[in-house]
N, C-alpha and C positions, 0 to 999 in steps of 0.2 A: 528697755529702750525708753528715753525720755520724749514726750510729747513736745513739740515746737509748734507754737502758734502761727499762723499767717502773718501775724503783725512781726512778731520776733524775726521772721524771715526776710520779711519786706525790709527790716530796719539792719540787716547785716549790712557792714559795710564791705566794699570790695575786696579791701586789704585781708579781711577775716575769711574771705572765701577763695579757695584754691580749685581750679580746674585741673584736671589730668590730661596731660598731652597723650596722642594717640602714640606716638613713638617719638622718644628724644632723637634729636640729630644730632650726629657728631662728625667732627670731621674727618674721620676714619671711614665713614658712610659716604662722604662725597669724595675722597680719593678713588674708592672704590668704583665709583660710578662713570664708565667712560663719557658720558654725557658732559660733564664738566671738564673735560680737557681742552686747556688751549686758553681756560678763561680764569679771569679773578674771582674768586669765590667771598662772599662775606655771610656770616651766619651770627643771627642776632635774635635772642626772644625767640629762638625754635623756627625761625622764619631763614630762607636762603636768598639770597640777592647774589647776580653775577653781572660782570662787565667784562668787555673785551679788551680793554686797555687800561692802563694804570689810573689813566687820568678819570675815567669813567668809575673806577672802584673808588677814588677820592672823592668824587660826588656824591655816588653813592653813603659812604663814609659820613661826608659833612650833612646829610639829610637825615641819617639814622641817627647822628649825636642828639640832634633838635627833637627827633620822635621818640627814642629812648635813652633820655640822659643817664639813666642809672644803670644802663645793661653795660656790657664790655664784648664786644664785636671780636669774633673771630676771622682773620684774614688770611687768605692764601692764596697762591697761584699756582695751579696745576698745569704742568707743561703739556704739551701734547706728546702721543706717544711715540715712540723712538726719537726723542729729542736728545740733544747732547748738552749736557750742562758740565762746564768746564768748571773747576775750581782751584784757586790758587793759594 
């Protein structure tokens, strides 16, 4: 194993450093969780954001666009249980 001096560790750029996440959150995990039923869900950078209305979700997306400009968010609406969805 290579010895690394404290100065070399201090000089590491944040881009060179990767931190492992505890668990990667996927949209499938969100769909399985009844907690998010009837809400708009946005996942970006491993974080979950929820809104009750579409307008609230749009506000969250505008803020996230400024906070995480290089990340692409996943957006979904999870209908309440026993909701009838009509498709034409």
